[in-house]
C-alpha positions in Angstrom: 38.5 1.8 10.4 36.0 2.3 7.5 35.4 -0.7 5.3 34.6 0.8 1.8 32.0 -1.3 -0.1 32.2 0.9 -3.2 33.5 4.4 -4.0 30.6 6.0 -2.1 29.5 3.6 0.6 31.4 2.5 3.7 30.6 0.9 7.1 32.2 1.3 10.5 31.8 0.9 14.2 30.7 3.9 16.3 33.7 3.8 18.6 36.1 5.0 16.0 36.0 8.6 17.1 36.7 10.5 13.9 34.3 13.1 12.8 32.6 13.6 9.4 35.2 16.3 8.6 38.1 14.0 9.5 36.6 11.3 7.3 35.6 13.7 4.6 32.3 11.9 4.5 28.7 12.0 5.8 28.1 9.6 8.7 24.7 8.1 9.2 24.2 6.5 12.6 22.0 3.4 12.6 21.9 2.6 16.3 18.2 3.4 16.3 17.7 0.0 14.8 17.9 -3.2 16.9 19.7 -6.4 16.1 16.5 -8.3 15.8 13.0 -7.6 14.8 12.3 -3.9 14.2 9.0 -2.2 14.0 8.4 -1.9 10.2 7.8 1.9 10.1 11.1 2.9 11.7 12.9 0.3 9.6 11.5 1.6 6.4 12.1 5.2 7.4 15.7 4.3 8.1 16.1 2.7 4.7 14.5 5.7 3.0 16.9 8.1 4.9 19.9 5.9 4.0 18.9 5.8 0.3 18.3 9.6 0.3 21.8 10.2 1.7 23.3 7.7 -0.7 21.6 9.5 -3.6 22.9 12.9 -2.4 26.4 11.5 -2.0 26.4 9.9 -5.5 25.1 13.2 -7.1 27.6 15.4 -5.3 30.6 13.1 -5.4 30.6 12.6 -1.6 31.0 9.5 0.5 28.5 8.0 3.0 29.6 6.0 6.0 27.0 3.8 7.8 27.8 3.2 11.4 26.4 1.1 14.2 27.7 0.0 17.5 30.1 -2.7 16.3 30.0 -2.2 12.6 29.1 -5.8 12.0 25.3 -6.1 11.8 23.1 -3.1 11.3 25.4 -1.0 9.1 26.2 -3.9 6.8 22.5 -4.9 6.6 21.5 -1.4 5.5 24.4 -1.2 3.1 23.2 -4.4 1.5 19.7 -2.9 1.2 21.2 0.2 -0.5 23.2 -1.9 -2.9 20.1 -3.9 -3.8 17.7 -1.0 -4.2 20.1 1.6 -5.7 22.8 -0.4 -7.4 20.9 -3.3 -8.9 22.5 -6.0 -6.8 20.7 -9.2 -6.0 20.3 -9.6 -2.2 22.8 -12.5 -2.0 25.3 -10.6 -4.3 25.1 -7.6 -2.0 25.8 -9.6 1.1 28.7 -11.5 -0.6 30.3 -8.2 -1.6 30.0 -6.7 1.9 31.4 -9.8 3.5 34.3 -9.8 1.0 35.1 -6.1 1.9 34.5 -6.6 5.6 35.0 -10.2 6.7 33.9 -9.6 10.3 30.3 -8.9 9.2 27.8 -11.0 11.1 24.3 -9.7 10.5 21.6 -10.6 13.0 19.3 -13.3 11.4 16.0 -11.6 12.4 17.2 -8.3 11.0 18.4 -10.1 7.9 15.1 -11.7 7.3 13.2 -8.5 7.8 15.4 -6.8 5.2 15.3 -9.7 2.8 11.5 -9.5 2.8 11.7 -5.9 1.6 13.7 -7.1 -1.5 10.8 -9.4 -2.5 
């Protein structure tokens, strides 16, 4: 199941076997991140890629699904980062919206702190 955060951005677990075509969306796999402290360069590159895909989707009226293993930590964390950097949300506002749309969200605290520091 995809939890749609806004008209463009959704999050899901990887085990939901539908393809991009079946979802009618671009799927960005975030399992390269860890639920904990990430090396900063791969983390920043992942954020840049996610923002680039989000921008393309917004411009072309497409949708972007962020996926991680369980859909509760890495995908929501990057979704919050996109909302903050591309949609003018404050960090806490972005997290609140994501938790409202997907109540099972439970972002790893180390990952959360790393991303929060990017907002500053």
